[in-house]
Backbone as a chain_set.jsonl record, in Angstrom:
{"seq": "MDSEETVDAPSTNITASTVGKLHAVFGKPNPVTERALGLHKAHAEQQRDPMFVLRESFVSGLWSKPAFILSVMLQRLNSSTKQRIHWCIDADIVVTNRSIPSDVLVQPSAELDYMNVLVINDHYRLNNGCFLIKISPWGVKVLSVVLLLRTFEPEIKMPYSEQSALEETI", "coords": {"N": [[0.845, -1.218, 0.036], [0.699, 2.114, -1.039], [0.883, 4.791, 0.689], [0.752, 8.154, 1.863], [1.638, 10.099, 4.677], [0.664, 13.229, 4.96], [0.499, 15.409, 6.599], [1.249, 15.845, 9.943], [0.481, 16.45, 13.389], [2.724, 18.691, 14.919], [4.825, 17.925, 17.771], [4.125, 19.935, 20.301], [3.172, 22.235, 22.879], [0.47, 22.79, 22.234], [-2.642, 21.514, 21.921], [-3.358, 18.695, 19.928], [-5.542, 18.056, 17.139], [-8.298, 15.807, 17.55], [-9.276, 14.455, 15.36], [-8.457, 12.864, 12.416], [-7.708, 13.277, 8.978], [-8.619, 11.469, 6.109], [-7.749, 10.601, 2.905], [-8.578, 9.166, -0.283], [-7.125, 9.218, -3.161], [-6.743, 8.345, -6.296], [-6.006, 7.02, -9.547], [-6.778, 8.458, -12.705], [-5.031, 11.643, -12.933], [-6.39, 14.544, -11.559], [-6.93, 17.845, -11.663], [-8.763, 19.54, -10.24], [-9.393, 17.879, -7.942], [-6.871, 17.808, -6.873], [-6.409, 20.441, -6.219], [-8.498, 20.733, -4.204], [-7.444, 18.912, -2.396], [-5.192, 20.326, -1.606], [-6.436, 22.559, -0.224], [-7.386, 21.056, 2.011], [-4.989, 20.248, 2.994], [-3.932, 22.563, 3.923], [-5.733, 23.432, 5.741], [-5.602, 21.206, 7.524], [-3.035, 21.583, 8.533], [-3.4, 24.153, 9.722], [-5.303, 23.499, 11.728], [-4.135, 21.449, 13.034], [-4.609, 18.767, 12.428], [-3.951, 15.331, 11.882], [-3.152, 14.106, 8.62], [-3.83, 11.887, 6.12], [-3.016, 10.434, 2.903], [-3.999, 8.347, 0.43], [-2.605, 7.194, -2.415], [-2.471, 5.196, -4.425], [-4.359, 2.459, -5.653], [-4.933, -0.493, -4.055], [-6.458, -2.612, -3.779], [-9.035, -4.319, -5.76], [-11.3, -2.268, -7.591], [-13.223, 0.066, -5.836], [-12.569, -0.646, -3.36], [-10.177, -0.15, -2.005], [-10.292, 2.149, -0.413], [-11.898, 1.719, 2.04], [-10.188, -0.254, 3.057], [-7.786, 1.152, 3.449], [-8.76, 3.035, 5.369], [-9.097, 1.397, 7.471], [-6.587, 0.373, 7.856], [-5.225, 2.747, 8.735], [-6.718, 3.162, 11.059], [-6.216, 0.897, 12.621], [-3.392, 1.23, 13.0], [-3.451, 3.757, 14.427], [-4.839, 3.014, 16.753], [-3.073, 1.392, 17.95], [-1.146, 3.256, 18.698], [0.405, 5.552, 21.128], [-1.52, 6.989, 23.691], [-1.381, 9.595, 23.91], [-0.745, 10.403, 21.253], [-2.929, 9.741, 19.895], [-5.607, 9.693, 17.717], [-9.06, 10.168, 17.747], [-11.205, 9.987, 16.034], [-11.808, 9.539, 12.595], [-12.042, 11.183, 9.464], [-13.337, 10.833, 6.361], [-12.513, 12.671, 3.967], [-13.863, 13.841, 1.428], [-14.726, 16.38, 0.581], [-14.998, 19.957, 0.052], [-13.018, 22.38, 1.587], [-14.235, 25.246, 3.017], [-13.992, 27.133, 4.878], [-11.366, 27.622, 6.644], [-11.015, 28.21, 9.421], [-12.782, 26.785, 10.921], [-12.606, 23.971, 13.12], [-12.085, 20.592, 12.393], [-12.946, 18.829, 14.37], [-15.254, 19.847, 15.404], [-17.796, 18.665, 15.273], [-17.684, 16.472, 16.887], [-17.13, 16.849, 19.669], [-15.955, 15.905, 22.886], [-18.26, 14.274, 24.929], [-20.181, 13.144, 27.543], [-22.917, 12.447, 26.888], [-22.725, 11.839, 24.266], [-21.218, 9.662, 23.974], [-21.94, 7.092, 23.122], [-21.978, 7.295, 20.366], [-20.69, 6.16, 17.473], [-20.348, 6.539, 14.743], [-20.702, 8.919, 12.269], [-22.832, 9.895, 9.639], [-23.831, 10.848, 6.391], [-26.77, 11.024, 4.245], [-27.53, 10.813, 0.719], [-29.046, 11.26, -2.564], [-28.362, 8.803, -3.49], [-28.681, 7.247, -1.339], [-26.882, 6.172, 1.645], [-23.95, 8.091, 1.968], [-20.646, 7.71, 1.533], [-18.685, 9.4, 1.008], [-18.028, 11.315, 2.642], [-17.697, 10.991, 6.007], [-17.587, 10.493, 9.461], [-15.822, 8.279, 11.619], [-15.398, 6.549, 14.666], [-12.404, 5.788, 16.081], [-11.856, 2.816, 17.18], [-12.412, -0.471, 18.762], [-15.009, -1.082, 17.764], [-15.151, 0.306, 15.353], [-13.167, -0.958, 13.898], [-14.227, -3.414, 13.741], [-16.57, -2.908, 12.068], [-15.377, -1.806, 9.713], [-13.858, -4.111, 8.973], [-15.915, -5.944, 8.47], [-17.183, -4.66, 6.242], [-15.177, -5.024, 4.386], [-15.123, -7.714, 4.142], [-17.575, -8.379, 3.252], [-18.506, -8.566, 0.518], [-17.15, -10.962, -0.264], [-17.972, -12.958, 1.424], [-20.704, -12.684, 1.566], [-22.08, -12.845, -1.012], [-24.576, -12.686, -2.214], [-25.911, -10.437, -1.287], [-26.994, -7.362, -2.599], [-25.084, -4.808, -3.861], [-25.104, -2.172, -5.262], [-23.722, 0.158, -5.23], [-20.957, -0.537, -4.706], [-18.42, -0.415, -2.276], [-19.647, 1.484, -0.889], [-22.374, 0.797, -0.551], [-21.769, -1.583, 0.879], [-20.839, -0.533, 3.343], [-23.288, 0.793, 4.137], [-25.045, -1.317, 4.525], [-23.703, -2.711, 6.488], [-23.66, -0.913, 8.604]], "CA": [[0.058, 0.011, -0.014], [1.502, 3.399, -1.09], [0.178, 5.924, 1.206], [1.638, 9.122, 2.403], [1.007, 10.944, 5.722], [1.06, 14.481, 4.532], [0.564, 16.351, 7.705], [1.023, 15.276, 11.342], [0.597, 17.528, 14.279], [4.077, 18.542, 15.585], [4.763, 17.966, 19.238], [4.122, 21.191, 21.046], [2.158, 22.338, 24.151], [-0.82, 22.975, 21.836], [-3.304, 20.19, 21.723], [-3.604, 18.391, 18.503], [-6.893, 17.544, 16.913], [-8.619, 14.442, 17.691], [-9.671, 14.119, 14.128], [-7.553, 12.716, 11.327], [-8.259, 13.298, 7.644], [-7.995, 10.457, 5.238], [-8.176, 10.827, 1.436], [-8.211, 8.205, -1.296], [-6.978, 9.921, -4.538], [-5.948, 7.517, -7.229], [-6.549, 7.002, -10.789], [-6.359, 9.547, -13.653], [-4.953, 12.882, -12.213], [-7.524, 15.512, -11.688], [-6.476, 19.23, -10.951], [-9.724, 20.004, -9.223], [-9.128, 17.184, -6.883], [-5.535, 18.068, -6.249], [-6.688, 21.804, -5.553], [-9.244, 20.572, -3.068], [-6.599, 18.288, -1.43], [-4.421, 21.378, -1.122], [-7.19, 23.149, 0.773], [-7.316, 20.165, 3.07], [-3.592, 20.149, 3.613], [-3.762, 23.821, 4.618], [-6.746, 23.317, 6.971], [-5.109, 20.18, 8.469], [-1.819, 22.234, 9.174], [-3.861, 25.161, 10.765], [-6.148, 22.785, 12.854], [-3.344, 20.386, 13.656], [-5.279, 17.428, 12.112], [-3.05, 14.432, 10.977], [-3.832, 13.834, 7.337], [-3.293, 10.754, 5.288], [-3.477, 10.325, 1.57], [-3.829, 7.018, -0.357], [-2.246, 7.528, -3.835], [-2.441, 4.092, -5.274], [-5.307, 1.449, -5.322], [-4.207, -1.828, -3.851], [-7.556, -3.635, -3.806], [-9.772, -3.963, -6.884], [-12.488, -1.421, -7.517], [-13.192, 1.266, -4.856], [-12.396, -1.176, -2.105], [-8.885, 0.353, -1.33], [-10.566, 3.228, 0.47], [-12.144, 1.2, 3.431], [-9.035, -0.972, 3.577], [-6.906, 2.129, 3.878], [-9.148, 3.655, 6.557], [-8.95, 0.314, 8.463], [-5.164, 0.346, 8.152], [-4.899, 3.775, 9.591], [-7.317, 2.997, 12.32], [-5.423, -0.036, 13.379], [-2.182, 1.929, 13.343], [-3.704, 4.67, 15.478], [-5.255, 2.252, 18.018], [-1.705, 1.001, 18.492], [-0.277, 4.379, 19.013], [0.245, 5.999, 22.488], [-2.784, 7.685, 23.951], [-0.94, 11.02, 23.601], [-0.761, 10.66, 19.947], [-4.052, 8.892, 19.333], [-6.81, 10.364, 17.107], [-10.177, 9.445, 18.153], [-12.126, 9.994, 14.906], [-11.249, 9.77, 11.255], [-12.887, 11.81, 8.595], [-13.026, 10.569, 4.931], [-12.835, 14.059, 3.657], [-14.212, 14.029, -0.073], [-15.42, 17.631, 0.597], [-14.202, 21.078, -0.077], [-13.0, 23.163, 2.752], [-14.567, 26.677, 2.629], [-13.594, 28.007, 5.897], [-10.251, 26.925, 7.41], [-10.972, 28.445, 10.69], [-13.623, 25.788, 11.647], [-11.81, 22.827, 13.199], [-12.584, 19.284, 12.049], [-13.637, 18.062, 15.468], [-16.434, 20.559, 15.965], [-18.971, 17.856, 15.4], [-17.373, 15.217, 17.759], [-16.549, 17.207, 20.939], [-16.118, 15.001, 24.026], [-19.434, 14.501, 25.761], [-20.708, 11.831, 28.133], [-24.072, 12.255, 26.202], [-22.531, 11.248, 23.049], [-20.188, 8.427, 24.131], [-22.465, 6.024, 22.379], [-21.929, 7.488, 19.082], [-19.567, 5.635, 16.699], [-20.169, 6.896, 13.31], [-21.613, 10.118, 11.776], [-22.777, 9.727, 8.161], [-24.939, 11.509, 5.658], [-27.467, 10.401, 3.098], [-27.866, 11.763, -0.34], [-30.001, 10.617, -3.372], [-27.906, 7.5, -3.562], [-28.744, 6.667, 0.147], [-25.801, 6.555, 2.407], [-22.814, 8.736, 1.206], [-19.585, 7.427, 2.195], [-17.633, 10.302, 0.606], [-17.672, 12.261, 3.879], [-18.247, 10.572, 7.121], [-16.671, 10.389, 10.648], [-15.914, 7.158, 12.291], [-14.611, 6.579, 15.815], [-11.174, 4.912, 16.081], [-12.242, 1.963, 18.317], [-12.728, -1.789, 18.275], [-16.209, -1.133, 17.013], [-14.791, 0.71, 13.887], [-12.363, -1.964, 13.345], [-15.227, -4.597, 13.274], [-17.319, -2.443, 10.942], [-14.629, -1.754, 8.523], [-13.607, -5.446, 8.577], [-17.09, -6.579, 7.807], [-17.473, -3.987, 4.966], [-14.282, -5.479, 3.331], [-15.435, -9.136, 3.865], [-19.109, -8.637, 2.919], [-18.674, -9.088, -0.93], [-16.721, -12.293, -0.438], [-18.843, -14.02, 2.184], [-22.203, -12.608, 1.379], [-22.224, -12.227, -2.408], [-25.932, -12.525, -2.641], [-26.344, -9.096, -0.991], [-26.83, -6.436, -3.638], [-24.321, -3.843, -3.571], [-25.053, -1.454, -6.274], [-22.611, 1.317, -5.075], [-19.786, -1.074, -4.115], [-18.016, -0.382, -0.809], [-20.641, 2.358, -0.205], [-23.357, -0.112, -0.159], [-21.348, -2.478, 1.999], [-20.867, 0.287, 4.636], [-24.694, 0.984, 4.463], [-25.497, -2.712, 4.816], [-22.976, -3.135, 7.635], [-24.113, -0.171, 9.74]], "C": [[0.867, 1.188, -0.027], [0.667, 4.554, -0.507], [1.197, 7.009, 1.931], [0.957, 9.815, 3.534], [1.473, 12.339, 5.413], [1.241, 15.404, 5.695], [0.382, 15.567, 8.998], [1.27, 16.437, 12.235], [2.003, 17.438, 15.018], [3.814, 18.602, 17.152], [5.156, 19.247, 19.908], [3.359, 21.154, 22.264], [0.7, 22.454, 23.583], [-1.352, 21.641, 21.596], [-3.655, 19.972, 20.44], [-4.889, 17.967, 18.426], [-7.142, 16.152, 17.219], [-9.281, 13.745, 16.487], [-8.55, 13.887, 13.119], [-8.211, 12.671, 10.099], [-7.653, 12.289, 6.779], [-8.709, 10.662, 3.95], [-7.704, 9.697, 0.579], [-8.244, 8.871, -2.572], [-5.944, 8.954, -5.373], [-6.648, 7.541, -8.464], [-6.036, 8.14, -11.65], [-6.165, 10.814, -12.732], [-5.922, 13.838, -12.466], [-7.109, 16.799, -10.855], [-7.446, 19.775, -9.988], [-9.468, 19.229, -8.004], [-7.907, 17.449, -6.069], [-5.638, 19.475, -5.545], [-7.346, 21.564, -4.245], [-8.361, 19.796, -1.959], [-5.555, 19.326, -0.785], [-5.09, 22.237, -0.058], [-7.248, 22.292, 2.112], [-6.071, 20.131, 3.815], [-3.514, 21.488, 4.431], [-4.531, 23.841, 5.769], [-6.061, 22.332, 8.035], [-3.947, 20.795, 9.265], [-2.351, 23.328, 10.22], [-4.605, 24.542, 11.938], [-5.399, 21.792, 13.567], [-4.095, 19.011, 13.461], [-4.086, 16.63, 11.421], [-3.845, 14.256, 9.744], [-3.113, 12.796, 6.523], [-3.826, 10.642, 3.933], [-3.109, 8.93, 0.934], [-3.606, 7.409, -1.882], [-2.325, 6.509, -4.681], [-3.554, 3.079, -4.787], [-4.452, 0.241, -5.171], [-5.289, -2.911, -3.64], [-8.449, -3.313, -5.084], [-10.935, -3.025, -6.645], [-12.117, -0.364, -6.554], [-12.849, 0.637, -3.414], [-11.015, -0.875, -1.231], [-9.179, 1.261, -0.157], [-10.979, 2.686, 1.904], [-11.006, 0.357, 3.925], [-7.972, 0.035, 4.041], [-7.361, 2.781, 5.125], [-8.883, 2.6, 7.69], [-7.576, 0.242, 8.804], [-4.718, 1.438, 9.109], [-5.492, 3.712, 10.924], [-6.619, 1.991, 13.172], [-4.04, 0.571, 13.925], [-2.435, 2.972, 14.502], [-4.159, 4.033, 16.77], [-4.091, 1.761, 18.779], [-0.887, 2.057, 18.935], [-0.449, 4.786, 20.6], [-1.008, 6.805, 22.601], [-2.52, 9.203, 23.639], [-1.064, 11.353, 22.156], [-1.939, 10.295, 19.122], [-5.099, 10.012, 18.898], [-8.011, 9.559, 17.492], [-11.265, 9.223, 17.059], [-11.329, 10.162, 13.605], [-12.293, 10.25, 10.421], [-12.484, 11.328, 7.153], [-13.48, 11.897, 4.246], [-12.952, 14.317, 2.062], [-15.019, 15.291, -0.086], [-14.503, 18.721, 0.284], [-14.184, 21.871, 1.159], [-13.172, 24.58, 2.426], [-14.204, 27.533, 3.777], [-12.534, 27.256, 6.808], [-10.275, 27.223, 8.891], [-12.005, 27.511, 11.576], [-12.937, 24.553, 11.826], [-12.67, 21.584, 12.919], [-13.32, 18.596, 13.159], [-14.829, 18.69, 16.155], [-17.672, 19.72, 16.146], [-18.887, 16.703, 16.5], [-16.681, 15.735, 19.124], [-16.88, 16.19, 21.968], [-17.204, 15.214, 24.789], [-19.799, 13.196, 26.183], [-22.017, 11.532, 27.405], [-24.0, 11.559, 24.884], [-21.509, 10.041, 22.974], [-20.59, 7.233, 23.304], [-22.294, 6.069, 20.86], [-20.597, 6.94, 18.454], [-19.262, 6.01, 15.298], [-21.178, 8.081, 13.006], [-21.593, 10.15, 10.233], [-23.97, 10.703, 7.652], [-25.545, 10.649, 4.551], [-27.625, 11.404, 1.978], [-28.836, 10.886, -1.271], [-29.615, 9.232, -3.686], [-28.058, 6.553, -2.247], [-27.507, 7.131, 0.903], [-24.594, 7.062, 1.508], [-21.513, 8.534, 2.007], [-18.37, 8.251, 1.662], [-17.172, 11.14, 1.776], [-18.381, 11.602, 5.06], [-17.093, 10.43, 8.275], [-16.893, 9.033, 11.245], [-14.983, 7.007, 13.473], [-13.617, 5.47, 15.697], [-11.366, 3.998, 17.301], [-12.442, 0.605, 17.741], [-13.979, -1.743, 17.492], [-15.936, -0.74, 15.571], [-14.023, -0.195, 13.285], [-13.252, -3.089, 12.766], [-15.976, -4.082, 11.994], [-16.652, -2.454, 9.641], [-14.15, -3.179, 8.049], [-14.749, -6.128, 7.952], [-17.408, -5.982, 6.34], [-16.467, -4.765, 3.919], [-14.591, -7.014, 3.084], [-16.863, -9.39, 3.189], [-19.234, -9.162, 1.507], [-18.147, -10.405, -1.087], [-17.502, -13.302, 0.251], [-20.302, -13.831, 2.115], [-22.492, -12.048, 0.03], [-23.609, -12.091, -2.908], [-26.44, -11.219, -2.261], [-26.111, -8.111, -2.219], [-26.146, -5.229, -3.123], [-24.066, -2.854, -4.888], [-23.941, -0.24, -6.43], [-21.366, 0.675, -4.336], [-19.553, -0.911, -2.604], [-19.021, 0.566, -0.116], [-21.846, 1.709, 0.326], [-23.092, -0.991, 0.848], [-21.438, -1.776, 3.254], [-22.282, 0.433, 4.984], [-25.257, -0.268, 5.005], [-24.98, -3.042, 6.159], [-23.595, -2.168, 8.906], [-25.499, 0.012, 9.857]], "O": [[1.699, 1.352, 0.865], [-0.144, 5.175, -1.194], [2.259, 6.687, 2.464], [-0.229, 10.12, 3.408], [2.658, 12.61, 5.605], [2.205, 16.17, 5.677], [-0.52, 14.739, 9.123], [2.104, 17.3, 11.961], [2.404, 16.425, 15.591], [2.861, 19.167, 17.689], [6.329, 19.588, 20.058], [2.913, 20.082, 22.672], [-0.242, 22.244, 24.348], [-0.659, 20.734, 21.137], [-4.202, 20.853, 19.776], [-5.455, 17.528, 19.427], [-6.218, 15.343, 17.147], [-9.77, 12.619, 16.584], [-7.705, 14.776, 13.013], [-9.278, 12.06, 10.046], [-6.434, 12.174, 6.655], [-9.92, 10.849, 3.834], [-6.547, 9.288, 0.682], [-9.336, 9.104, -3.09], [-4.733, 8.826, -5.191], [-7.782, 8.015, -8.528], [-4.988, 8.72, -11.367], [-6.998, 11.057, -11.86], [-6.311, 13.972, -13.626], [-6.978, 16.806, -9.631], [-7.059, 20.409, -9.007], [-9.314, 19.881, -6.971], [-7.867, 17.351, -4.843], [-5.072, 19.69, -4.473], [-6.883, 22.084, -3.23], [-8.54, 20.023, -0.762], [-5.138, 19.194, 0.365], [-4.439, 22.624, 0.912], [-7.156, 22.855, 3.203], [-6.024, 20.011, 5.04], [-3.039, 21.461, 5.566], [-4.025, 24.262, 6.809], [-5.982, 22.626, 9.228], [-3.84, 20.595, 10.475], [-1.876, 23.427, 11.351], [-4.518, 25.056, 13.053], [-5.855, 21.279, 14.589], [-4.13, 18.214, 14.399], [-3.367, 17.142, 10.563], [-5.075, 14.252, 9.783], [-1.906, 12.874, 6.293], [-5.042, 10.744, 3.772], [-1.957, 8.499, 0.975], [-4.534, 7.95, -2.483], [-2.253, 6.84, -5.864], [-3.659, 2.874, -3.578], [-3.502, -0.049, -5.898], [-4.945, -4.053, -3.337], [-8.587, -2.141, -5.432], [-11.495, -3.018, -5.549], [-10.97, 0.063, -6.424], [-12.856, 1.352, -2.413], [-10.814, -1.257, -0.078], [-8.531, 1.228, 0.889], [-10.431, 3.177, 2.891], [-10.843, 0.241, 5.14], [-7.29, -0.268, 5.019], [-6.51, 3.102, 5.954], [-8.466, 2.989, 8.78], [-7.286, 0.058, 9.986], [-4.005, 1.213, 10.087], [-4.868, 4.158, 11.887], [-6.445, 2.223, 14.368], [-3.657, 0.42, 15.085], [-1.655, 3.013, 15.453], [-3.832, 4.56, 17.834], [-4.066, 1.702, 20.008], [0.118, 1.76, 19.58], [-1.401, 4.338, 21.239], [-1.504, 7.274, 21.576], [-3.397, 9.923, 23.162], [-1.451, 12.472, 21.82], [-1.997, 10.476, 17.906], [-5.375, 11.006, 19.569], [-7.934, 8.332, 17.547], [-12.124, 8.352, 17.196], [-10.309, 10.85, 13.562], [-13.428, 9.802, 10.587], [-11.307, 11.445, 6.812], [-14.662, 12.145, 4.01], [-12.092, 15.008, 1.515], [-16.031, 15.278, -0.787], [-13.294, 18.493, 0.237], [-15.235, 22.053, 1.774], [-12.39, 25.135, 1.655], [-14.123, 28.74, 3.553], [-12.873, 26.383, 7.606], [-9.58, 26.516, 9.621], [-11.991, 27.546, 12.806], [-12.612, 23.955, 10.8], [-13.868, 21.578, 13.201], [-14.251, 17.836, 12.895], [-15.339, 18.263, 17.191], [-18.498, 19.981, 17.021], [-19.883, 16.112, 16.917], [-15.761, 15.087, 19.623], [-17.982, 15.641, 21.954], [-17.262, 16.289, 25.387], [-19.778, 12.227, 25.424], [-22.278, 10.336, 27.279], [-24.9, 10.861, 24.418], [-21.097, 9.589, 21.906], [-19.752, 6.46, 22.839], [-22.437, 5.064, 20.164], [-19.511, 7.278, 18.924], [-18.169, 5.847, 14.757], [-22.314, 8.123, 13.478], [-20.561, 10.383, 9.602], [-24.839, 11.199, 8.369], [-24.939, 9.718, 4.021], [-27.816, 12.603, 2.181], [-29.375, 9.887, -0.796], [-30.476, 8.476, -4.135], [-27.651, 5.395, -2.153], [-27.117, 8.297, 0.834], [-24.309, 6.5, 0.45], [-21.334, 9.149, 3.058], [-17.214, 7.865, 1.836], [-16.031, 11.597, 1.834], [-19.61, 11.656, 5.104], [-15.9, 10.279, 8.012], [-18.046, 8.625, 11.386], [-13.805, 7.322, 13.31], [-13.935, 4.359, 15.273], [-11.036, 4.43, 18.406], [-12.613, 0.419, 16.536], [-13.985, -2.433, 16.472], [-16.439, -1.388, 14.653], [-14.15, -0.297, 12.065], [-13.118, -3.597, 11.653], [-15.994, -4.768, 10.972], [-17.142, -2.96, 8.632], [-14.054, -3.411, 6.844], [-14.573, -6.846, 6.968], [-17.816, -6.689, 5.419], [-16.854, -5.089, 2.796], [-14.358, -7.531, 1.991], [-17.189, -10.462, 2.679], [-19.985, -10.111, 1.28], [-18.611, -11.077, -2.008], [-17.698, -14.406, -0.257], [-21.076, -14.689, 2.54], [-23.053, -10.962, -0.114], [-23.834, -11.446, -3.932], [-27.422, -10.815, -2.883], [-25.013, -8.125, -2.777], [-26.529, -4.665, -2.098], [-22.97, -2.794, -5.445], [-23.446, 0.174, -7.478], [-20.804, 1.305, -3.44], [-20.412, -1.242, -1.787], [-19.226, 0.469, 1.094], [-22.311, 1.972, 1.435], [-23.956, -1.254, 1.683], [-22.034, -2.288, 4.202], [-22.563, 0.204, 6.16], [-25.975, -0.182, 6.001], [-25.72, -3.616, 6.958], [-23.936, -2.643, 9.989], [-25.961, 0.64, 10.81]]}, "num_chains": 1, "name": "protein.A"}
Protein backbone atom coordinates (compact mmCIF):
# COMPACT_ATOMS: atom_id res chain seq x y z
CA MET A 1 0.00 0.00 0.00
CA ASP A 2 1.46 3.34 -1.03
CA SER A 3 0.14 5.99 1.30
CA GLU A 4 1.67 9.18 2.46
CA GLU A 5 1.05 10.94 5.73
CA THR A 6 1.11 14.49 4.48
CA VAL A 7 0.55 16.35 7.73
CA ASP A 8 0.98 15.27 11.31
CA ALA A 9 0.59 17.49 14.30
CA PRO A 10 4.00 18.59 15.61
CA SER A 11 4.77 17.91 19.24
CA THR A 12 4.24 21.20 21.06
CA ASN A 13 2.20 22.34 24.03
CA ILE A 14 -0.80 23.01 21.80
CA THR A 15 -3.33 20.20 21.81
CA ALA A 16 -3.57 18.40 18.50
CA SER A 17 -6.92 17.62 16.94
CA THR A 18 -8.68 14.39 17.76
CA VAL A 19 -9.75 14.03 14.12
CA GLY A 20 -7.55 12.67 11.35
CA LYS A 21 -8.31 13.33 7.68
CA LEU A 22 -8.08 10.44 5.25
CA HIS A 23 -8.20 10.82 1.49
CA ALA A 24 -8.20 8.18 -1.24
CA VAL A 25 -6.97 9.88 -4.41
CA PHE A 26 -5.93 7.54 -7.19
CA GLY A 27 -6.60 6.96 -10.84
CA LYS A 28 -6.33 9.55 -13.58
CA PRO A 29 -4.87 12.84 -12.21
CA ASN A 30 -7.51 15.52 -11.66
CA PRO A 31 -6.47 19.16 -11.08
CA VAL A 32 -9.73 19.96 -9.25
CA THR A 33 -9.16 17.09 -6.81
CA GLU A 34 -5.56 18.19 -6.27
CA ARG A 35 -6.66 21.77 -5.52
CA ALA A 36 -9.25 20.47 -3.03
CA LEU A 37 -6.55 18.30 -1.45
CA GLY A 38 -4.36 21.41 -1.13
CA LEU A 39 -7.17 23.14 0.77
CA HIS A 40 -7.42 20.14 3.09
CA LYS A 41 -3.68 20.19 3.66
CA ALA A 42 -3.75 23.89 4.60
CA HIS A 43 -6.74 23.25 6.89
CA ALA A 44 -5.02 20.25 8.47
CA GLU A 45 -1.89 22.28 9.15
CA GLN A 46 -3.88 25.13 10.69
CA GLN A 47 -6.11 22.87 12.81
CA ARG A 48 -3.34 20.38 13.67
CA ASP A 49 -5.19 17.46 12.08
CA PRO A 50 -3.09 14.49 10.98
CA MET A 51 -3.78 13.87 7.29
CA PHE A 52 -3.27 10.67 5.34
CA VAL A 53 -3.48 10.31 1.57
CA LEU A 54 -3.77 7.04 -0.35
CA ARG A 55 -2.30 7.57 -3.83
CA GLU A 56 -2.53 4.07 -5.31
CA SER A 57 -5.31 1.51 -5.34
CA PHE A 58 -4.24 -1.81 -3.84
CA VAL A 59 -7.59 -3.65 -3.85
CA SER A 60 -9.84 -4.00 -6.90
CA GLY A 61 -12.49 -1.39 -7.56
CA LEU A 62 -13.14 1.18 -4.88
CA TRP A 63 -12.40 -1.22 -2.03
CA SER A 64 -8.97 0.29 -1.32
CA LYS A 65 -10.60 3.20 0.51
CA PRO A 66 -12.17 1.21 3.38
CA ALA A 67 -9.03 -0.95 3.56
CA PHE A 68 -6.91 2.21 3.85
CA ILE A 69 -9.17 3.65 6.56
CA LEU A 70 -8.97 0.36 8.45
CA SER A 71 -5.16 0.31 8.20
CA VAL A 72 -4.88 3.85 9.60
CA MET A 73 -7.40 2.98 12.32
CA LEU A 74 -5.38 -0.07 13.40
CA GLN A 75 -2.16 1.94 13.35
CA ARG A 76 -3.68 4.70 15.48
CA LEU A 77 -5.28 2.28 17.95
CA ASN A 78 -1.79 0.94 18.51
CA SER A 79 -0.25 4.38 19.10
CA SER A 80 0.26 5.98 22.49
CA THR A 81 -2.77 7.68 24.01
CA LYS A 82 -1.00 11.04 23.68
CA GLN A 83 -0.74 10.67 19.88
CA ARG A 84 -4.07 8.95 19.34
CA ILE A 85 -6.76 10.44 17.19
CA HIS A 86 -10.26 9.42 18.17
CA TRP A 87 -12.13 9.99 14.92
CA CYS A 88 -11.21 9.84 11.28
CA ILE A 89 -12.97 11.73 8.54
CA ASP A 90 -13.02 10.61 4.97
CA ALA A 91 -12.86 14.08 3.57
CA ASP A 92 -14.11 14.11 -0.02
CA ILE A 93 -15.42 17.60 0.53
CA VAL A 94 -14.16 21.11 -0.13
CA VAL A 95 -12.96 23.19 2.81
CA THR A 96 -14.56 26.63 2.63
CA ASN A 97 -13.60 27.97 6.07
CA ARG A 98 -10.22 26.91 7.43
CA SER A 99 -11.03 28.48 10.81
CA ILE A 100 -13.61 25.82 11.69
CA PRO A 101 -11.92 22.80 13.30
CA SER A 102 -12.60 19.29 12.03
CA ASP A 103 -13.57 18.09 15.48
CA VAL A 104 -16.39 20.63 15.93
CA LEU A 105 -18.99 17.87 15.40
CA VAL A 106 -17.43 15.35 17.77
CA GLN A 107 -16.53 17.25 20.92
CA PRO A 108 -16.11 14.90 23.90
CA SER A 109 -19.40 14.53 25.72
CA ALA A 110 -20.75 11.89 28.08
CA GLU A 111 -24.10 12.23 26.29
CA LEU A 112 -22.53 11.24 22.97
CA ASP A 113 -20.19 8.46 24.12
CA TYR A 114 -22.46 5.93 22.42
CA MET A 115 -21.90 7.53 18.99
CA ASN A 116 -19.50 5.59 16.76
CA VAL A 117 -20.17 6.94 13.29
CA LEU A 118 -21.60 10.09 11.75
CA VAL A 119 -22.85 9.70 8.18
CA ILE A 120 -24.92 11.59 5.66
CA ASN A 121 -27.46 10.43 3.11
CA ASP A 122 -27.90 11.71 -0.42
CA HIS A 123 -29.99 10.65 -3.41
CA TYR A 124 -27.93 7.42 -3.57
CA ARG A 125 -28.77 6.69 0.10
CA LEU A 126 -25.73 6.54 2.40
CA ASN A 127 -22.87 8.74 1.17
CA ASN A 128 -19.49 7.40 2.17
CA GLY A 129 -17.64 10.31 0.56
CA CYS A 130 -17.69 12.16 3.85
CA PHE A 131 -18.21 10.49 7.19
CA LEU A 132 -16.70 10.36 10.64
CA ILE A 133 -15.96 7.02 12.28
CA LYS A 134 -14.67 6.54 15.80
CA ILE A 135 -11.28 4.88 16.07
CA SER A 136 -12.27 2.00 18.30
CA PRO A 137 -12.72 -1.77 18.32
CA TRP A 138 -16.25 -1.11 16.99
CA GLY A 139 -14.81 0.81 14.02
CA VAL A 140 -12.36 -2.02 13.31
CA LYS A 141 -15.22 -4.54 13.30
CA VAL A 142 -17.38 -2.42 10.99
CA LEU A 143 -14.63 -1.81 8.44
CA SER A 144 -13.58 -5.46 8.57
CA VAL A 145 -17.16 -6.54 7.82
CA VAL A 146 -17.37 -3.98 4.99
CA LEU A 147 -14.28 -5.52 3.39
CA LEU A 148 -15.45 -9.10 3.89
CA LEU A 149 -19.07 -8.64 2.86
CA ARG A 150 -18.62 -8.99 -0.90
CA THR A 151 -16.67 -12.24 -0.47
CA PHE A 152 -18.72 -13.96 2.20
CA GLU A 153 -22.19 -12.55 1.42
CA PRO A 154 -22.17 -12.32 -2.41
CA GLU A 155 -25.97 -12.54 -2.55
CA ILE A 156 -26.27 -9.08 -0.97
CA LYS A 157 -26.88 -6.49 -3.68
CA MET A 158 -24.27 -3.73 -3.56
CA PRO A 159 -25.02 -1.33 -6.42
CA TYR A 160 -22.59 1.26 -5.07
CA SER A 161 -19.74 -1.08 -4.19
CA GLU A 162 -18.09 -0.35 -0.84
CA GLN A 163 -20.59 2.44 -0.16
CA SER A 164 -23.43 -0.10 -0.23
CA ALA A 165 -21.39 -2.46 1.95
CA LEU A 166 -20.93 0.26 4.56
CA GLU A 167 -24.64 1.03 4.51
CA GLU A 168 -25.49 -2.68 4.84
CA THR A 169 -23.07 -3.05 7.75
CA ILE A 170 -24.10 -0.08 9.86
